[in-house]
Biopython code that builds the backbone (N, CA, C, O; Angstrom):
import numpy as np
from Bio.PDB.StructureBuilder import StructureBuilder

atoms = [
    (1, "UNK", "N", (13.755, 7.898, -2.841)),
    (1, "UNK", "CA", (12.377, 7.898, -3.278)),
    (1, "UNK", "C", (12.206, 7.031, -4.517)),
    (1, "UNK", "O", (11.077, 6.858, -4.976)),
    (2, "UNK", "N", (13.238, 6.500, -5.059)),
    (2, "UNK", "CA", (13.148, 5.685, -6.264)),
    (2, "UNK", "C", (12.940, 4.209, -5.966)),
    (2, "UNK", "O", (12.855, 3.396, -6.886)),
    (3, "UNK", "N", (12.858, 3.856, -4.685)),
    (3, "UNK", "CA", (12.673, 2.461, -4.308)),
    (3, "UNK", "C", (11.374, 1.923, -4.898)),
    (3, "UNK", "O", (10.356, 2.614, -4.923)),
    (4, "UNK", "N", (11.424, 0.712, -5.359)),
    (4, "UNK", "CA", (10.246, 0.086, -5.959)),
    (4, "UNK", "C", (9.273, -0.372, -4.884)),
    (4, "UNK", "O", (9.669, -0.769, -3.789)),
    (5, "UNK", "N", (8.011, -0.310, -5.217)),
    (5, "UNK", "CA", (6.972, -0.866, -4.353)),
    (5, "UNK", "C", (6.886, -2.341, -4.691)),
    (5, "UNK", "O", (6.720, -2.698, -5.858)),
    (6, "UNK", "N", (6.995, -3.208, -3.689)),
    (6, "UNK", "CA", (6.983, -4.641, -3.970)),
    (6, "UNK", "C", (5.567, -5.146, -4.228)),
    (6, "UNK", "O", (4.589, -4.582, -3.735)),
    (7, "UNK", "N", (5.480, -6.202, -4.996)),
    (7, "UNK", "CA", (4.194, -6.833, -5.294)),
    (7, "UNK", "C", (3.687, -7.525, -4.031)),
    (7, "UNK", "O", (4.435, -8.256, -3.383)),
    (8, "UNK", "N", (2.433, -7.301, -3.682)),
    (8, "UNK", "CA", (1.873, -7.811, -2.430)),
    (8, "UNK", "C", (0.820, -8.896, -2.638)),
    (8, "UNK", "O", (-0.103, -9.020, -1.833)),
    (9, "UNK", "N", (0.942, -9.674, -3.694)),
    (9, "UNK", "CA", (-0.019, -10.749, -3.900)),
    (9, "UNK", "C", (0.731, -12.040, -4.178)),
    (9, "UNK", "O", (1.875, -12.024, -4.633)),
    (10, "UNK", "N", (0.067, -13.167, -3.897)),
    (10, "UNK", "CA", (0.679, -14.453, -4.235)),
    (10, "UNK", "C", (0.851, -14.550, -5.740)),
    (10, "UNK", "O", (0.024, -13.982, -6.454)),
    (11, "UNK", "N", (1.820, -15.197, -6.260)),
    (11, "UNK", "CA", (2.852, -15.963, -5.555)),
    (11, "UNK", "C", (4.064, -15.132, -5.183)),
    (11, "UNK", "O", (5.044, -15.679, -4.678)),
    (12, "UNK", "N", (4.029, -13.828, -5.414)),
    (12, "UNK", "CA", (5.178, -12.977, -5.122)),
    (12, "UNK", "C", (5.403, -12.801, -3.624)),
    (12, "UNK", "O", (6.546, -12.777, -3.166)),
    (13, "UNK", "N", (4.331, -12.677, -2.868)),
    (13, "UNK", "CA", (4.402, -12.495, -1.425)),
    (13, "UNK", "C", (3.342, -13.392, -0.796)),
    (13, "UNK", "O", (2.152, -13.239, -1.072)),
    (14, "UNK", "N", (3.769, -14.319, 0.043)),
    (14, "UNK", "CA", (2.814, -15.242, 0.665)),
    (14, "UNK", "C", (2.054, -14.610, 1.818)),
    (14, "UNK", "O", (0.848, -14.815, 1.953)),
    (15, "UNK", "N", (2.744, -13.850, 2.644)),
    (15, "UNK", "CA", (2.121, -13.228, 3.814)),
    (15, "UNK", "C", (2.250, -11.719, 3.676)),
    (15, "UNK", "O", (3.346, -11.188, 3.497)),
    (16, "UNK", "N", (1.120, -11.040, 3.761)),
    (16, "UNK", "CA", (1.098, -9.584, 3.646)),
    (16, "UNK", "C", (0.542, -9.012, 4.937)),
    (16, "UNK", "O", (-0.581, -9.328, 5.330)),
    (17, "UNK", "N", (1.317, -8.180, 5.590)),
    (17, "UNK", "CA", (0.864, -7.559, 6.831)),
    (17, "UNK", "C", (0.251, -6.188, 6.540)),
    (17, "UNK", "O", (0.431, -5.633, 5.456)),
    (18, "UNK", "N", (-0.472, -5.655, 7.518)),
    (18, "UNK", "CA", (-1.018, -4.305, 7.382)),
    (18, "UNK", "C", (0.125, -3.306, 7.219)),
    (18, "UNK", "O", (-0.012, -2.303, 6.518)),
    (19, "UNK", "N", (1.245, -3.584, 7.867)),
    (19, "UNK", "CA", (2.418, -2.716, 7.752)),
    (19, "UNK", "C", (2.949, -2.703, 6.319)),
    (19, "UNK", "O", (3.347, -1.653, 5.816)),
    (20, "UNK", "N", (2.956, -3.868, 5.658)),
    (20, "UNK", "CA", (3.392, -3.941, 4.260)),
    (20, "UNK", "C", (2.495, -3.087, 3.367)),
    (20, "UNK", "O", (2.976, -2.362, 2.496)),
    (21, "UNK", "N", (1.192, -3.181, 3.594)),
    (21, "UNK", "CA", (0.223, -2.432, 2.786)),
    (21, "UNK", "C", (0.397, -0.938, 3.020)),
    (21, "UNK", "O", (0.395, -0.163, 2.064)),
    (22, "UNK", "N", (0.549, -0.520, 4.270)),
    (22, "UNK", "CA", (0.725, 0.907, 4.572)),
    (22, "UNK", "C", (2.044, 1.421, 4.008)),
    (22, "UNK", "O", (2.102, 2.540, 3.498)),
    (23, "UNK", "N", (3.100, 0.620, 4.090)),
    (23, "UNK", "CA", (4.404, 1.050, 3.549)),
    (23, "UNK", "C", (4.315, 1.276, 2.040)),
    (23, "UNK", "O", (4.893, 2.230, 1.520)),
    (24, "UNK", "N", (3.599, 0.408, 1.342)),
    (24, "UNK", "CA", (3.428, 0.577, -0.104)),
    (24, "UNK", "C", (2.604, 1.833, -0.398)),
    (24, "UNK", "O", (2.913, 2.582, -1.324)),
    (25, "UNK", "N", (1.558, 2.056, 0.394)),
    (25, "UNK", "CA", (0.726, 3.248, 0.213)),
    (25, "UNK", "C", (1.533, 4.516, 0.469)),
    (25, "UNK", "O", (1.419, 5.490, -0.276)),
    (26, "UNK", "N", (2.339, 4.505, 1.510)),
    (26, "UNK", "CA", (3.179, 5.652, 1.826)),
    (26, "UNK", "C", (4.158, 5.931, 0.693)),
    (26, "UNK", "O", (4.344, 7.083, 0.300)),
    (27, "UNK", "N", (4.775, 4.896, 0.175)),
    (27, "UNK", "CA", (5.727, 5.062, -0.929)),
    (27, "UNK", "C", (5.028, 5.648, -2.161)),
    (27, "UNK", "O", (5.571, 6.522, -2.837)),
    (28, "UNK", "N", (3.825, 5.156, -2.441)),
    (28, "UNK", "CA", (3.048, 5.664, -3.572)),
    (28, "UNK", "C", (2.734, 7.160, -3.400)),
    (28, "UNK", "O", (2.937, 7.952, -4.320)),
    (29, "UNK", "N", (2.243, 7.532, -2.223)),
    (29, "UNK", "CA", (1.889, 8.939, -1.982)),
    (29, "UNK", "C", (3.133, 9.821, -2.039)),
    (29, "UNK", "O", (3.083, 10.934, -2.563)),
    (30, "UNK", "N", (4.242, 9.330, -1.506)),
    (30, "UNK", "CA", (5.493, 10.096, -1.601)),
    (30, "UNK", "C", (5.884, 10.327, -3.057)),
    (30, "UNK", "O", (6.269, 11.433, -3.437)),
    (31, "UNK", "N", (5.783, 9.285, -3.859)),
    (31, "UNK", "CA", (6.177, 9.374, -5.265)),
    (31, "UNK", "C", (5.272, 10.346, -6.021)),
    (31, "UNK", "O", (5.750, 11.207, -6.760)),
    (32, "UNK", "N", (3.977, 10.201, -5.832)),
    (32, "UNK", "CA", (3.003, 11.043, -6.538)),
    (32, "UNK", "C", (3.127, 12.512, -6.118)),
    (32, "UNK", "O", (3.077, 13.410, -6.958)),
    (33, "UNK", "N", (3.290, 12.746, -4.804)),
    (33, "UNK", "CA", (3.340, 14.126, -4.306)),
    (33, "UNK", "C", (4.696, 14.785, -4.526)),
    (33, "UNK", "O", (4.791, 16.010, -4.605)),
    (34, "UNK", "N", (5.743, 13.971, -4.625)),
    (34, "UNK", "CA", (7.078, 14.523, -4.754)),
    (34, "UNK", "C", (7.695, 14.920, -3.431)),
    (34, "UNK", "O", (8.757, 15.541, -3.400)),
    (35, "UNK", "N", (7.031, 14.564, -2.322)),
    (35, "UNK", "CA", (7.527, 14.892, -0.985)),
    (35, "UNK", "C", (7.840, 13.622, -0.206)),
    (35, "UNK", "O", (7.032, 12.695, -0.152)),
    (36, "UNK", "N", (9.032, 13.594, 0.399)),
    (36, "UNK", "CA", (9.339, 12.486, 1.307)),
    (36, "UNK", "C", (8.545, 12.667, 2.594)),
    (36, "UNK", "O", (7.986, 11.711, 3.133)),
    (37, "UNK", "N", (8.504, 13.885, 3.071)),
    (37, "UNK", "CA", (7.708, 14.252, 4.243)),
    (37, "UNK", "C", (7.081, 15.603, 3.922)),
    (37, "UNK", "O", (7.782, 16.525, 3.506)),
    (38, "UNK", "N", (5.779, 15.730, 4.107)),
    (38, "UNK", "CA", (5.118, 16.990, 3.760)),
    (38, "UNK", "C", (5.393, 18.078, 4.796)),
    (38, "UNK", "O", (5.733, 17.788, 5.943)),
    (39, "UNK", "N", (5.244, 19.318, 4.380)),
    (39, "UNK", "CA", (5.298, 20.443, 5.309)),
    (39, "UNK", "C", (4.110, 20.341, 6.252)),
    (39, "UNK", "O", (3.117, 19.681, 5.944)),
    (40, "UNK", "N", (4.213, 20.988, 7.387)),
    (40, "UNK", "CA", (3.160, 20.909, 8.408)),
    (40, "UNK", "C", (1.781, 21.251, 7.838)),
    (40, "UNK", "O", (0.790, 20.620, 8.204)),
    (41, "UNK", "N", (1.710, 22.238, 6.953)),
    (41, "UNK", "CA", (0.407, 22.649, 6.422)),
    (41, "UNK", "C", (-0.164, 21.624, 5.425)),
    (41, "UNK", "O", (-1.336, 21.715, 5.061)),
    (42, "UNK", "N", (0.644, 20.655, 4.982)),
    (42, "UNK", "CA", (0.166, 19.604, 4.084)),
    (42, "UNK", "C", (0.088, 18.235, 4.751)),
    (42, "UNK", "O", (-0.332, 17.269, 4.114)),
    (43, "UNK", "N", (0.478, 18.131, 6.002)),
    (43, "UNK", "CA", (0.565, 16.843, 6.692)),
    (43, "UNK", "C", (-0.780, 16.118, 6.756)),
    (43, "UNK", "O", (-0.839, 14.907, 6.542)),
    (44, "UNK", "N", (-1.847, 16.840, 7.045)),
    (44, "UNK", "CA", (-3.163, 16.200, 7.161)),
    (44, "UNK", "C", (-3.616, 15.620, 5.818)),
    (44, "UNK", "O", (-4.104, 14.492, 5.762)),
    (45, "UNK", "N", (-3.459, 16.377, 4.760)),
    (45, "UNK", "CA", (-3.839, 15.895, 3.425)),
    (45, "UNK", "C", (-2.990, 14.684, 3.036)),
    (45, "UNK", "O", (-3.504, 13.724, 2.462)),
    (46, "UNK", "N", (-1.703, 14.728, 3.345)),
    (46, "UNK", "CA", (-0.784, 13.635, 3.042)),
    (46, "UNK", "C", (-1.219, 12.366, 3.772)),
    (46, "UNK", "O", (-1.290, 11.297, 3.167)),
    (47, "UNK", "N", (-1.510, 12.478, 5.069)),
    (47, "UNK", "CA", (-1.929, 11.311, 5.861)),
    (47, "UNK", "C", (-3.280, 10.767, 5.400)),
    (47, "UNK", "O", (-3.490, 9.554, 5.397)),
    (48, "UNK", "N", (-4.198, 11.654, 5.012)),
    (48, "UNK", "CA", (-5.496, 11.201, 4.471)),
    (48, "UNK", "C", (-5.283, 10.405, 3.198)),
    (48, "UNK", "O", (-5.935, 9.384, 2.982)),
    (49, "UNK", "N", (-4.369, 10.871, 2.351)),
    (49, "UNK", "CA", (-4.078, 10.160, 1.106)),
    (49, "UNK", "C", (-3.471, 8.793, 1.398)),
    (49, "UNK", "O", (-3.846, 7.804, 0.767)),
    (50, "UNK", "N", (-2.543, 8.724, 2.343)),
    (50, "UNK", "CA", (-1.938, 7.433, 2.706)),
    (50, "UNK", "C", (-3.014, 6.490, 3.230)),
    (50, "UNK", "O", (-3.029, 5.315, 2.866)),
    (51, "UNK", "N", (-3.909, 6.981, 4.074)),
    (51, "UNK", "CA", (-4.984, 6.142, 4.613)),
    (51, "UNK", "C", (-5.911, 5.646, 3.505)),
    (51, "UNK", "O", (-6.310, 4.481, 3.501)),
    (52, "UNK", "N", (-6.252, 6.522, 2.573)),
    (52, "UNK", "CA", (-7.146, 6.140, 1.470)),
    (52, "UNK", "C", (-6.493, 5.098, 0.564)),
    (52, "UNK", "O", (-7.145, 4.137, 0.154)),
    (53, "UNK", "N", (-5.213, 5.283, 0.250)),
    (53, "UNK", "CA", (-4.510, 4.319, -0.601)),
    (53, "UNK", "C", (-4.332, 2.999, 0.140)),
    (53, "UNK", "O", (-4.439, 1.933, -0.468)),
    (54, "UNK", "N", (-4.061, 3.053, 1.441)),
    (54, "UNK", "CA", (-3.951, 1.835, 2.251)),
    (54, "UNK", "C", (-5.254, 1.051, 2.203)),
    (54, "UNK", "O", (-5.246, -0.163, 1.999)),
    (55, "UNK", "N", (-6.370, 1.740, 2.391)),
    (55, "UNK", "CA", (-7.676, 1.093, 2.368)),
    (55, "UNK", "C", (-7.985, 0.500, 0.989)),
    (55, "UNK", "O", (-8.455, -0.633, 0.888)),
    (56, "UNK", "N", (-7.721, 1.266, -0.060)),
    (56, "UNK", "CA", (-7.967, 0.772, -1.420)),
    (56, "UNK", "C", (-7.094, -0.436, -1.738)),
    (56, "UNK", "O", (-7.543, -1.372, -2.399)),
    (57, "UNK", "N", (-5.851, -0.417, -1.271)),
    (57, "UNK", "CA", (-4.940, -1.533, -1.506)),
    (57, "UNK", "C", (-5.408, -2.777, -0.777)),
    (57, "UNK", "O", (-5.412, -3.867, -1.348)),
    (58, "UNK", "N", (-5.800, -2.627, 0.468)),
    (58, "UNK", "CA", (-6.307, -3.768, 1.243)),
    (58, "UNK", "C", (-7.554, -4.341, 0.584)),
    (58, "UNK", "O", (-7.715, -5.559, 0.516)),
    (59, "UNK", "N", (-8.442, -3.467, 0.095)),
    (59, "UNK", "CA", (-9.650, -3.913, -0.591)),
    (59, "UNK", "C", (-9.294, -4.688, -1.858)),
    (59, "UNK", "O", (-9.859, -5.749, -2.124)),
    (60, "UNK", "N", (-8.359, -4.156, -2.633)),
    (60, "UNK", "CA", (-7.925, -4.829, -3.854)),
    (60, "UNK", "C", (-7.339, -6.203, -3.548)),
    (60, "UNK", "O", (-7.729, -7.199, -4.158)),
    (61, "UNK", "N", (-6.404, -6.257, -2.601)),
    (61, "UNK", "CA", (-5.763, -7.538, -2.280)),
    (61, "UNK", "C", (-6.753, -8.552, -1.724)),
    (61, "UNK", "O", (-6.596, -9.756, -1.925)),
    (62, "UNK", "N", (-7.770, -8.066, -1.026)),
    (62, "UNK", "CA", (-8.793, -8.957, -0.490)),
    (62, "UNK", "C", (-9.791, -9.432, -1.536)),
    (62, "UNK", "O", (-10.523, -10.396, -1.309)),
    (63, "UNK", "N", (-9.821, -8.761, -2.675)),
    (63, "UNK", "CA", (-10.812, -9.054, -3.709)),
    (63, "UNK", "C", (-10.276, -9.802, -4.925)),
    (63, "UNK", "O", (-11.024, -10.528, -5.579)),
    (64, "UNK", "N", (-8.996, -9.635, -5.237)),
    (64, "UNK", "CA", (-8.482, -10.260, -6.450)),
    (64, "UNK", "C", (-8.345, -11.765, -6.284)),
    (64, "UNK", "O", (-8.141, -12.276, -5.183)),
    (65, "UNK", "N", (-8.460, -12.448, -7.394)),
    (65, "UNK", "CA", (-8.292, -13.896, -7.414)),
    (65, "UNK", "C", (-7.101, -14.204, -8.316)),
    (65, "UNK", "O", (-7.028, -13.757, -9.461)),
    (66, "UNK", "N", (-6.181, -14.975, -7.767)),
    (66, "UNK", "CA", (-4.992, -15.371, -8.511)),
    (66, "UNK", "C", (-5.153, -16.841, -8.853)),
    (66, "UNK", "O", (-5.299, -17.681, -7.966)),
    (67, "UNK", "N", (-5.127, -17.143, -10.127)),
    (67, "UNK", "CA", (-5.283, -18.539, -10.551)),
    (67, "UNK", "C", (-4.174, -19.392, -9.971)),
    (67, "UNK", "O", (-2.998, -19.031, -10.018)),
    (68, "UNK", "N", (-4.569, -20.533, -9.423)),
    (68, "UNK", "CA", (-3.599, -21.475, -8.881)),
    (68, "UNK", "C", (-3.075, -21.094, -7.510)),
    (68, "UNK", "O", (-2.156, -21.741, -7.007)),
    (69, "UNK", "N", (-3.629, -20.066, -6.893)),
    (69, "UNK", "CA", (-3.191, -19.661, -5.570)),
    (69, "UNK", "C", (-4.411, -19.416, -4.691)),
    (69, "UNK", "O", (-5.469, -19.014, -5.176)),
    (70, "UNK", "N", (-4.251, -19.662, -3.399)),
    (70, "UNK", "CA", (-5.327, -19.375, -2.449)),
    (70, "UNK", "C", (-5.472, -17.857, -2.347)),
    (70, "UNK", "O", (-4.480, -17.136, -2.449)),
    (71, "UNK", "N", (-6.688, -17.367, -2.147)),
    (71, "UNK", "CA", (-6.923, -15.937, -2.005)),
    (71, "UNK", "C", (-6.465, -15.519, -0.620)),
    (71, "UNK", "O", (-6.879, -16.091, 0.388)),
    (72, "UNK", "N", (-5.602, -14.510, -0.587)),
    (72, "UNK", "CA", (-5.095, -14.000, 0.676)),
    (72, "UNK", "C", (-5.129, -12.490, 0.629)),
    (72, "UNK", "O", (-4.726, -11.880, -0.362)),
    (73, "UNK", "N", (-5.607, -11.889, 1.696)),
    (73, "UNK", "CA", (-5.566, -10.455, 1.825)),
    (73, "UNK", "C", (-4.598, -10.087, 2.926)),
    (73, "UNK", "O", (-3.854, -10.945, 3.400)),
    (74, "UNK", "N", (-4.588, -8.836, 3.345)),
    (74, "UNK", "CA", (-3.695, -8.415, 4.423)),
    (74, "UNK", "C", (-4.031, -9.134, 5.716)),
    (74, "UNK", "O", (-5.194, -9.442, 5.978)),
    (75, "UNK", "N", (-3.035, -9.396, 6.509)),
    (75, "UNK", "CA", (-3.239, -10.041, 7.804)),
    (75, "UNK", "C", (-3.992, -9.105, 8.715)),
    (75, "UNK", "O", (-3.780, -7.893, 8.673)),
    (76, "UNK", "N", (-4.856, -9.639, 9.526)),
    (76, "UNK", "CA", (-5.641, -8.783, 10.446)),
    (76, "UNK", "C", (-4.889, -8.441, 11.681)),
    (76, "UNK", "O", (-5.409, -7.735, 12.545)),
]
sb = StructureBuilder()
sb.init_structure("model")
sb.init_model(0)
sb.init_chain("A")
sb.init_seg("    ")
for serial, (resi, resn, name, xyz) in enumerate(atoms, 1):
    if name == "N":
        sb.init_residue(resn, " ", resi, " ")
    sb.init_atom(name, np.array(xyz, "f"), 0.0, 1.0, " ", f" {name:<3s}", serial, name[0])
structure = sb.get_structure()
């Protein structure tokens, strides 16, 4: 659970897939919650959090501007 979340914007990462964004969101939710996998009674809340963080991350990557780099968001 100590694995770092990689930077998903240029120039650190040229191509970002939806899978990359979801993996980062999952890692974030795992770290914050303290659970690698939630118990059955927490699974729905855990998945909602991953979906919300995935969406917020995609929105952020699609909106930020990096000087000297073309704007790129997650691949469709």
